[in-house]
C-alpha positions in Angstrom: -11.4 90.2 36.1 -9.7 87.5 38.3 -7.9 86.0 35.3 -6.6 89.4 34.3 -5.3 90.0 37.9 -3.5 86.7 38.1 -2.0 87.2 34.6 -0.7 90.6 35.8 0.8 89.0 38.9 2.5 86.3 36.7 4.0 89.0 34.5 5.4 90.7 37.6 6.7 87.4 39.0 8.4 86.5 35.7 10.4 89.7 36.0 11.9 88.7 39.3 15.5 87.4 39.5 15.7 83.8 40.6 19.0 84.3 42.5 17.5 87.1 44.5 14.4 85.0 45.3 16.5 82.0 46.3 18.2 84.3 48.9 14.8 84.8 50.5 13.8 81.1 50.5 15.1 80.1 53.9 13.5 83.3 55.5 10.0 82.5 54.2 10.4 78.7 54.8 11.1 79.4 58.4 8.3 81.9 58.7 5.9 79.5 57.1 6.9 76.7 59.5 5.9 78.8 62.5 2.2 78.9 62.0 0.0 81.6 63.5 -3.3 83.0 62.6 -2.2 86.1 60.8 -2.1 87.8 57.4 1.7 87.9 57.7 1.9 84.1 57.9 -0.5 83.7 55.0 1.7 86.1 52.9 4.8 84.2 53.9 3.3 80.9 52.6 2.3 82.6 49.3 5.8 84.1 48.9 7.5 80.7 49.7 5.5 79.0 47.0 6.1 81.9 44.5 9.9 81.4 45.0 9.5 77.6 44.5 7.3 78.2 41.4 10.0 80.4 39.8 12.7 77.9 40.5 10.6 75.0 39.2 9.7 77.0 36.0 13.4 77.9 35.4 14.4 74.2 35.9 11.8 72.9 33.4 12.7 75.7 31.0 16.4 74.9 31.2 15.8 71.2 30.7 13.7 71.8 27.6 16.2 74.2 26.0 19.0 71.7 26.7 16.9 68.9 25.1 16.2 71.0 22.0 19.9 71.8 21.6 20.9 68.1 22.0 17.9 65.9 21.0 20.1 62.7 20.9 20.9 63.0 24.6 17.2 63.0 25.5 16.0 60.2 23.1 15.1 57.2 25.2 16.8 53.8 24.4 14.5 51.4 22.5 12.9 48.8 24.7 14.3 45.3 24.6 12.9 42.0 25.9 15.1 41.9 29.0 15.9 44.9 31.3 19.4 46.0 31.6 20.3 44.4 34.9 23.5 43.1 36.4 23.9 40.2 38.8 25.5 41.4 42.0 26.9 38.8 44.3 
């Protein structure tokens, strides 16, 4: 039952627009920073982390799509005996 509920929440959250959520970020950050013992504060914390989760998900998604489109750009250089360091005087 709980798994079904959180999956339904995830589906609804995935339908939200990141740009619109980002516009709310500062409001919920400020509310979260002003702690009080209330349901409103608890909701603000959850909303703040939902916004961050959507942004993080989109960032990871975009990185992975870019890596799939240009695999040579993501391929690490082979390791050599000495690190690539420069002497700075």
